C-alpha positions as CSV (number, residue, x, y, z in Angstrom):
1,M,0.0,0.0,0.0
2,S,1.1,3.5,-0.8
3,R,1.6,5.2,2.6
4,I,1.8,8.7,1.0
5,G,-1.2,8.2,-1.3
6,K,-3.4,7.2,1.7
7,L,-2.8,10.4,3.6
8,P,-5.5,13.1,3.2
9,V,-4.4,16.6,2.2
10,N,-5.6,19.3,4.6
11,L,-6.6,22.5,2.9
12,P,-5.4,25.7,4.6
13,Q,-7.7,28.8,5.1
14,G,-8.5,30.4,1.7
15,V,-7.5,27.4,-0.5
16,T,-10.2,25.7,-2.6
17,V,-9.9,22.5,-4.8
18,K,-12.2,21.8,-7.8
19,V,-12.2,18.7,-10.0
20,E,-13.3,19.5,-13.5
21,N,-13.9,17.2,-16.5
22,G,-13.3,14.1,-14.3
23,N,-9.5,14.4,-14.1
24,V,-8.3,18.0,-14.0
25,V,-7.7,19.3,-10.5
26,K,-7.6,23.1,-10.0
27,V,-6.2,24.5,-6.8
28,K,-6.9,28.2,-6.0
29,G,-5.4,30.1,-3.1
30,P,-4.4,33.6,-2.0
31,L,-1.2,33.5,-4.1
32,G,-2.6,32.2,-7.3
33,E,-4.1,29.2,-9.1
34,L,-2.6,26.0,-10.4
35,S,-4.0,23.0,-12.3
36,Q,-2.9,19.4,-12.7
37,K,-4.3,16.7,-15.0
38,V,-4.7,13.5,-13.0
39,D,-4.7,9.9,-14.4
40,P,-8.3,8.9,-15.1
41,D,-7.9,5.7,-12.9
42,I,-7.2,7.8,-9.8
43,A,-10.3,9.3,-8.1
44,V,-10.1,12.6,-6.2
45,K,-12.6,13.1,-3.4
46,V,-13.0,16.6,-1.9
47,E,-14.8,16.8,1.5
48,D,-15.0,19.6,4.1
49,G,-11.5,21.0,4.5
50,K,-9.5,18.2,3.0
51,F,-9.2,15.9,0.0
52,S,-8.0,12.4,-0.7
53,L,-7.1,10.2,-3.6
54,E,-8.3,6.6,-4.2
55,R,-7.0,4.0,-6.6
56,P,-9.1,1.2,-8.1
57,T,-6.7,-1.8,-7.7
58,N,-3.4,-2.7,-6.1
59,Q,-1.4,-3.0,-9.3
60,P,2.1,-1.5,-9.2
61,R,1.1,1.2,-11.7
62,H,-1.9,2.3,-9.7
63,R,0.1,2.3,-6.5
64,S,2.8,4.5,-8.0
65,M,0.3,6.9,-9.5
66,H,-1.6,7.1,-6.2
67,G,1.5,8.4,-4.3
68,L,2.7,10.6,-7.2
69,Y,-0.5,12.5,-7.7
70,R,-1.0,12.9,-3.9
71,A,2.5,14.5,-3.7
72,L,1.9,16.7,-6.7
73,L,-1.5,18.0,-5.4
74,N,0.0,18.6,-1.9
75,N,2.8,20.6,-3.5
76,M,0.2,22.7,-5.3
77,V,-1.7,23.4,-2.1
78,L,1.5,24.5,-0.3
79,G,2.4,26.6,-3.3
80,V,-0.8,28.6,-3.5
81,S,-0.9,29.1,0.3
82,K,2.7,29.8,1.2
83,G,4.8,29.8,-2.0
84,Y,8.3,28.4,-2.6
85,E,11.6,30.1,-2.3
86,I,15.1,29.0,-3.5
87,K,18.3,30.9,-2.7
88,Q,21.4,30.6,-4.8
89,E,24.9,32.0,-4.0
90,L,27.4,33.2,-6.6
91,V,30.9,32.3,-5.3
92,G,33.8,33.7,-7.2
93,V,35.8,37.0,-7.7
94,G,33.8,39.3,-9.9
95,Y,30.7,37.0,-10.2
96,K,27.6,39.3,-10.2
97,V,23.9,39.1,-11.0
98,E,21.4,41.9,-11.7
99,A,17.7,41.5,-11.8
100,K,16.1,43.7,-14.5
101,G,12.4,42.7,-14.4
102,Q,12.1,39.2,-15.7
103,I,15.7,39.2,-17.1
104,L,18.7,38.2,-15.0
105,E,22.1,39.5,-16.2
106,F,25.0,37.3,-15.0
107,S,28.7,38.1,-15.0
108,L,30.3,34.7,-14.4
109,G,33.9,35.1,-15.6
110,Y,33.1,34.4,-19.3
111,S,34.1,36.8,-22.0
112,H,30.5,38.0,-22.2
113,D,27.5,38.5,-19.9
114,I,24.7,36.0,-19.8
115,H,21.1,37.2,-20.1
116,F,18.6,34.7,-18.6
117,E,14.9,35.2,-19.1
118,L,12.6,34.0,-16.3
119,P,9.1,32.6,-16.8
120,D,6.3,35.0,-15.7
121,E,5.4,32.8,-12.7
122,V,8.9,33.1,-11.2
123,K,10.1,36.3,-9.5
124,A,13.7,37.1,-8.6
125,S,15.5,39.4,-6.2
126,V,19.2,40.0,-5.6
127,F,20.8,40.7,-2.3
128,V,24.5,41.8,-2.1
129,E,26.1,42.2,1.3
130,R,29.3,44.3,1.5
131,K,32.3,42.0,1.1
132,G,29.9,39.0,0.6
133,N,28.7,36.9,-2.3
134,P,25.6,37.9,-4.2
135,I,22.5,35.9,-3.3
136,L,19.8,35.3,-5.8
137,T,16.4,34.6,-4.4
138,L,13.7,32.9,-6.6
139,T,10.1,32.8,-5.5
140,S,7.1,31.1,-7.2
141,I,3.9,29.1,-6.4
142,D,4.9,26.3,-8.7
143,K,7.5,24.0,-7.1
144,Q,8.3,22.1,-10.3
145,L,8.9,25.2,-12.3
146,I,11.0,27.0,-9.7
147,G,13.2,23.9,-9.3
148,Q,13.7,23.6,-13.0
149,V,14.7,27.3,-13.3
150,A,17.1,27.1,-10.4
151,A,18.8,24.0,-11.9
152,K,19.1,25.8,-15.2
153,I,20.7,28.8,-13.5
154,R,23.1,26.6,-11.6
155,S,24.1,24.9,-14.9
156,L,25.4,28.3,-16.2
157,R,28.5,27.9,-13.9
158,K,28.5,24.7,-11.8
159,P,30.6,24.9,-8.6
160,E,34.0,23.4,-9.3
161,P,35.5,21.0,-6.7
162,Y,38.9,22.8,-6.1
163,K,38.1,26.3,-5.1
164,G,34.3,26.0,-4.9
165,K,33.7,28.8,-7.5
166,G,30.4,28.8,-9.3
167,I,26.6,29.1,-8.6
168,K,25.5,27.0,-5.6
169,F,22.4,26.7,-3.5
170,V,22.6,28.4,-0.1
171,G,23.5,25.7,2.5
172,E,24.8,23.2,-0.1
173,Q,27.8,21.2,0.9
174,L,30.3,20.8,-1.9
175,R,32.8,17.9,-2.1
176,R,36.1,19.6,-2.3
177,K,39.3,18.0,-3.8
178,A,42.8,18.5,-2.4
179,G,44.5,19.7,-5.6
180,K,48.1,19.3,-6.6
181,S,50.7,18.5,-4.0
182,A,54.4,19.2,-4.5
183,N,56.6,16.1,-4.7
184,A,59.6,16.4,-2.4
185,K,62.8,14.9,-3.9
């Protein structure tokens, strides 16, 4: 049995869930609205202040879909009620980022600046402390989209293992390598 799929999802104050056309679930809250198409075999039941998902059989496919859609819908409920935030740090001499509306302008040690356009659902802000690394903060209601955007930004200059220079998530532990050692003869 899927333990995650069996758990009901509690709806916070101000969040509503509607099932349309049999398998499209729309979640509306104070921060926005999200929708997710659910497999037709999985039934979504909405009752006072919570909703749950049920599967028809115990087949492995139905069990996996049960837990998957419960997790996706729970992420949507959390997104429209609280939102998601990802912080990234630019480590390296001269590494900078500027937020100009929905366009981020990176200086990452290449011969040119990189212009990165954000989707409309993702908002960015930059915080630069004196003698500190610039910190880029991404906020959105869609967990999947913000994670994908953060991974794409990180891929512009991945942290290297010797000095740790690059774009990393705040709090991320990097595996560092020792580097060259001089041979004494």
